[in-house]
C-alpha positions in Angstrom: 140.7 106.6 84.1 139.2 103.2 84.7 135.7 102.2 83.7 134.8 101.9 87.4 135.9 105.4 88.2 134.1 106.9 85.1 130.9 105.1 86.2 131.2 106.4 89.7 131.6 110.0 88.6 128.7 109.5 86.1 126.4 108.2 88.8 127.4 111.2 91.0 126.3 113.5 88.2 123.1 111.7 87.6 122.4 111.6 91.4 122.9 115.3 91.6 120.4 115.9 88.7 118.0 113.5 90.2 118.1 115.2 93.5 116.9 118.5 92.1 113.3 117.5 91.7 112.7 116.2 95.3 115.0 119.0 96.6 112.9 121.7 95.0 109.6 120.0 96.0 110.6 120.1 99.6 112.6 123.4 100.0 109.5 125.4 99.2 107.8 124.1 102.4 109.5 126.6 104.6 108.9 129.5 102.2 105.1 129.4 102.0 104.6 131.8 104.9 107.1 134.2 103.5 105.5 134.0 100.1 102.1 134.6 101.6 103.4 137.8 103.2 105.3 139.1 100.1 102.5 138.6 97.6 99.5 139.1 100.0 98.0 135.6 99.6 95.8 133.3 101.7 96.7 129.7 102.6 94.8 128.1 99.8 96.3 130.3 97.1 99.9 130.0 98.2 99.8 126.2 97.9 99.6 126.7 94.1 103.3 127.3 94.0 103.6 123.8 95.3 100.8 122.4 93.2 102.2 123.9 90.0 105.4 122.0 90.5 103.7 118.7 91.4 101.2 118.9 88.6 103.9 119.4 86.0 106.0 116.7 87.5 103.1 114.3 87.6 102.4 114.8 84.0 106.0 115.1 82.9 107.6 112.1 84.5 105.9 109.3 82.5 106.4 111.3 79.3 110.0 111.8 80.1 110.4 108.1 80.8 109.1 107.3 77.3 111.3 109.9 75.7 114.3 108.5 77.5 113.5 105.1 76.2 113.1 106.3 72.7 115.5 109.2 72.1 118.2 108.6 74.6 118.5 109.2 78.4 121.7 111.2 78.2 120.4 113.7 75.7 117.2 114.1 77.6 119.0 114.6 80.9 121.2 117.3 79.5 118.2 119.2 77.9 116.3 119.0 81.2 119.2 120.4 83.3 119.7 123.2 80.8 116.0 124.2 81.1 116.4 124.2 84.9 119.4 126.5 84.8 117.8 129.0 82.5 114.5 129.0 84.3 116.0 129.4 87.8 118.2 132.3 86.6 115.2 134.4 85.7 112.5 133.2 88.2 113.7 135.4 91.1 112.7 138.4 89.1 109.1 137.3 88.5 106.9 140.4 89.1 103.9 138.5 90.4 102.8 135.2 91.9 101.3 133.8 88.8 104.6 134.1 86.8 106.4 132.5 89.8 104.1 129.5 89.6 104.8 129.3 85.8 108.5 129.3 86.6 108.0 126.5 89.1 106.2 124.5 86.4 109.1 124.9 83.9 111.5 124.0 86.7 109.5 120.9 87.3 109.5 119.9 83.6 113.3 120.2 83.5 113.9 118.2 86.7 111.4 115.6 85.6 113.8 114.3 83.0 116.4 113.2 85.5 115.1 110.2 87.4 113.6 108.3 84.4 116.8 109.0 82.4 119.0 107.8 85.3 117.0 104.6 85.6 117.2 103.9 81.9 121.0 104.5 82.0 121.5 102.1 85.0 122.0 99.0 82.8 124.7 100.6 80.6 126.5 102.0 83.7 126.5 98.6 85.4 127.9 97.0 82.3 130.6 99.7 82.0 131.8 99.1 85.6 131.1 95.3 85.6 128.8 95.5 88.6 125.2 94.5 89.4 122.6 97.0 88.3 121.3 97.2 91.9 124.4 99.1 93.0 124.1 102.2 90.8 120.4 102.1 91.1 120.6 102.1 94.9 122.9 105.1 94.9 120.5 107.1 92.6 117.6 106.1 94.8 119.4 107.2 97.9 120.1 110.6 96.3 116.4 110.9 95.4 115.3 110.0 98.9 117.8 112.1 100.8 117.3 115.3 98.8 113.6 115.6 99.7 114.5 115.1 103.4 117.2 117.8 103.5 115.1 120.3 101.5 113.5 122.0 104.5 116.9 122.5 106.2 118.5 123.9 103.1 115.4 125.9 102.3 115.1 127.3 105.8 118.7 128.6 105.7 118.4 130.1 102.3 115.1 131.9 103.1 116.4 133.3 106.3 119.8 134.4 105.0 118.8 135.6 101.5 115.1 135.3 100.8 112.8 133.0 98.8 114.6 134.0 95.6 117.6 131.9 96.7 115.5 128.8 96.4 115.6 129.3 92.6 119.2 130.6 92.3 120.8 127.7 94.1 119.6 125.4 91.2 121.7 127.2 88.6 125.2 126.0 89.7 123.9 122.6 90.6 122.3 122.0 87.2 125.4 123.3 85.4 127.6 120.9 87.4 125.3 118.0 86.6 125.4 118.9 82.9 129.2 119.0 82.9 129.7 115.7 84.7 127.1 113.7 82.8 128.2 115.1 79.4 131.8 114.1 80.2 131.4 110.7 81.9 128.1 109.2 81.1 127.9 106.7 78.2 126.6 108.0 74.8 123.1 107.2 73.8 124.1 105.6 70.5 121.2 103.9 68.7 118.6 105.5 70.9 119.1 108.9 69.4 116.6 108.9 66.6 113.2 110.3 65.6 111.8 113.5 64.2 109.9 116.3 65.9 106.7 115.4 63.9 106.9 111.9 65.1 107.4 113.1 68.7 104.4 115.3 68.6 102.3 112.6 67.0 103.3 110.0 69.6 103.3 112.2 72.6 99.5 111.8 73.3 99.0 115.5 73.8 95.2 115.1 74.2 95.8 112.5 76.9 98.2 114.7 78.8 95.8 117.6 78.5 92.9 115.6 79.9 95.1 114.3 82.7 96.2 117.8 83.8 92.7 119.3 83.2 91.1 116.6 85.4 93.5 117.3 88.2 93.2 121.1 88.0 89.4 121.1 88.0 89.1 118.6 90.9 91.7 120.6 93.0 89.8 123.9 92.2 86.6 122.2 93.4 88.2 120.9 96.6 89.8 124.3 97.3 86.5 126.1 96.5 88.4 128.6 94.3 85.0 129.5 92.6 82.4 129.1 95.4 79.4 129.3 93.1 80.8 126.7 90.7 82.3 124.0 93.0 80.1 121.1 91.8 80.4 122.2 88.1 84.2 122.1 88.5 84.1 118.7 90.2 81.8 117.3 87.5 84.0 118.6 84.8 87.1 117.1 86.4 85.4 113.7 86.7 84.2 113.9 83.1 87.8 114.7 81.9 89.0 111.7 84.0 86.6 109.4 82.0 87.8 110.9 78.7 91.4 110.4 79.8 90.8 106.8 80.7 89.0 106.0 77.3 91.8 107.8 75.4 94.6 105.9 77.1 92.9 102.6 76.5 92.6 103.3 72.8 95.8 105.3 71.9 99.1 103.7 71.2 101.5 104.6 72.8 99.5 106.1 75.7 100.7 108.7 78.0 99.9 106.4 81.0 99.7 102.8 80.0 96.6 101.7 81.9 96.7 98.3 80.3 100.2 97.8 81.8 98.9 98.6 85.2 95.9 96.3 84.8 98.0 93.3 83.7 100.7 93.8 86.4 99.1 93.5 89.8 102.4 93.8 91.8 103.3 97.0 89.9 99.8 98.5 90.5 100.1 97.8 94.2 103.5 99.5 94.3 102.0 102.6 92.7 99.0 102.7 94.9 100.9 102.2 98.1 103.5 104.8 97.1 100.9 107.4 96.3 99.1 106.9 99.6 102.3 106.9 101.5 103.3 110.2 100.0 99.8 111.6 100.9 100.6 110.8 104.6 104.2 112.0 104.5 103.5 115.3 102.8 100.7 116.1 105.2 103.4 116.4 107.8 106.0 117.7 105.4 104.0 120.7 104.3 101.6 121.1 107.2 104.2 121.0 110.0 106.4 124.0 108.9 103.3 126.2 108.5 102.1 125.1 112.0 105.5 125.9 113.5 105.8 129.3 111.8 102.2 130.5 112.3 101.0 128.9 115.6 104.5 128.4 117.1 106.0 131.7 116.0 109.2 130.2 114.8 111.5 131.9 112.2 111.8 130.0 108.8 115.5 129.3 109.5 114.6 127.8 112.9 111.9 125.7 111.3 114.4 124.4 108.8 116.7 123.4 111.8 113.7 121.8 113.5 113.2 119.6 110.4 116.9 118.7 110.5 116.4 115.4 112.4 114.2 114.2 109.6 116.9 114.8 107.1 119.6 113.3 109.2 117.7 110.2 110.0 116.7 109.8 106.3 120.3 110.2 105.1 121.7 107.8 107.7 118.8 105.4 107.5 118.7 105.0 103.8 121.8 102.8 103.4 120.7 100.8 106.4 117.3 100.2 104.8 119.1 99.0 101.6 121.1 96.5 103.6 118.0 95.4 105.4 116.3 94.7 102.0 119.3 92.6 101.1 118.9 90.5 104.3 115.2 90.3 104.8 113.6 91.1 101.4 111.6 94.0 100.0 108.2 92.9 101.4 109.2 92.5 105.0 111.1 95.8 105.1 108.2 97.6 103.3 105.6 96.3 105.9 107.9 97.2 108.8 108.3 100.7 107.3 104.6 101.3 106.9 104.1 100.1 110.5 106.6 102.8 111.6 104.8 105.3 109.5 101.5 104.7 111.3 103.3 105.0 114.7 105.0 108.3 113.7 101.7 109.7 112.4 99.9 108.9 115.7 102.7 110.5 117.7 102.1 113.7 115.7 99.0 114.2 117.8 101.2 115.4 120.6 101.7 118.6 118.7 98.1 119.6 119.5 99.2 120.1 123.1 102.7 121.5 122.7 105.1 122.9 120.0 108.1 122.8 122.3 111.5 122.4 120.5 112.5 119.0 122.1 109.1 117.5 121.2 109.3 118.7 117.6 112.9 117.5 117.2 111.9 114.0 118.5 108.9 113.8 116.2 110.7 114.9 113.0 113.4 112.3 113.8 110.8 109.7 114.2 109.2 110.6 110.9 112.5 110.2 109.1 112.7 106.5 109.8 109.6 105.4 107.8 110.3 107.9 105.1 113.6 106.4 104.1 112.5 102.8 104.7 109.2 103.0 102.7 110.8 105.1 99.9 113.7 102.7 99.3 111.6 99.5 99.6 109.0 101.0 97.2 111.7 101.8 94.7 113.1 98.3 94.9 109.6 96.9 94.6 109.2 98.9 91.4 112.4 97.4 90.0 111.3 93.9 90.9 107.8 94.4 89.4 108.8 95.5 85.9 110.7 94.1 82.9 113.8 95.8 81.5 112.0 97.3 78.5 109.3 98.8 80.8 111.5 100.5 83.3 111.8 104.0 81.8 108.0 104.5 81.6 107.5 102.6 84.9 110.0 104.9 86.7 108.2 108.0 85.3 104.8 106.7 86.5 106.3 105.9 89.9 107.4 109.5 90.3 103.9 110.6 89.2 102.5 108.6 92.1 104.8 110.6 94.5 103.3 113.8 93.2 99.7 112.7 93.1 100.1 111.9 96.8 101.8 115.2 97.5 99.1 117.1 95.5 96.4 115.4 97.5 98.1 116.4 100.7 98.5 120.0 99.7 94.8 120.2 98.7 93.7 118.8 102.0 96.1 121.1 103.9 94.5 124.0 102.2 91.1 122.7 103.3 92.0 122.0 106.9 94.0 125.2 107.4 91.4 127.2 105.5 89.9 128.3 108.9 93.3 128.9 110.4 96.7 127.3 110.9 96.0 126.0 114.4 96.9 123.1 116.6 93.2 122.0 116.6 93.2 121.8 112.8 96.5 119.9 112.9 94.8 117.3 115.1 92.2 116.7 112.4 95.0 116.3 109.8 96.6 113.6 112.0 93.4 111.6 112.0 93.5 111.6 108.2 97.1 110.6 108.2 96.3 107.6 110.4 93.4 106.6 108.1 95.6 106.8 105.0 98.4 104.9 106.8 96.1 102.0 107.6 95.2 101.7 103.9 98.9 101.7 102.9 99.5 98.9 105.4 96.8 96.8 103.8 98.2 97.4 100.3 101.7 96.5 101.5 100.5 93.2 102.9 98.9 92.4 99.5 102.1 93.0 97.5 104.2 90.1 96.3 107.3 90.1 94.0 106.4 89.7 90.4 107.0 86.2 89.1 109.0 85.9 85.8 106.8 85.3 82.8 
């Protein structure tokens, strides 16, 4: 078999593994109402099955990027996929909602290894096939983008035909296939495979990771008013941990999140900020709309998945078009155009306050798919242009963290807005927030410039 063929198969395996994180982050959107009914939960509580996944992913992605840089991306990828397969085989049998959230966290930890590992492997794969690195990177990015878009469709069918348990079981064969392909065709790690467990623990910045997760959890608990009499104490504790986290990261080497790297690289910082805010807007619709359609519109989960199909179709078709547009017009122009379309799509979502008719929903989900693929791909390319080769593993991990910070923010706010009822009136309030965040993303995109070589 030629090197080009081996590389193509390896990229397919990496793309499959990479797709599991966004796929699982989005499939759950159409299962929230079913989970509420099965476990007897309210709207705010059920969002923790989403938040547990995102919280673990947000903390795990930068750490996995560093581990891929240090110990080898192929080894880390295989370990992550094995964790996914084992976790998802047992998760459907969870006796209560708390253990289900724990299973989602372990699933997130396993899938978090894939994208940073794939980005680190891009250079070796490109050398093996004698092609530019942008080609394998583009294919991996397209898998990452498309998987999140098709999630509601796949999830809706699985929930309708089998139940929410199928959302876990489907990962077992997918993870095993990814393991088999990458193990057989991806290049070996070679010199990267070194280090001891004691060194790993010493250098992992566990206090920093703990402060990061603790700050997020406390702030979310305050916003969701989980403990009504202690809201301000929770918020104060979260802010205090955020300060502790910042001081720790500035003094520890190597830090969990390299704040100095962000401070010294303005283009990279703008990419992160814009991507986090973009995902805040996008996931407002992505998680808020299925609940609205099921609760206020009375649609079955399988029908809701089909109503989200245009978003997936447009994203899959539009992603390679966006890649070609970047080649022709540059990252910045395509990014700005995509954010403009995002604002337009967000404003159009206001129409759902008047009607939840099938033709209107189909048209709006299709419209939302355009900025999703355009902004996602241009942001990924902006990340690549804003970092040096030796930074890309960690930088890719932080990039994914920004996705989840935006998604976490959206799920928290959805819990707040839908706390008084999943109604069209409350959806209208959410659209106003989407428009405000979209305007900020537009300003950030205007400020971004490609990083000049040092």
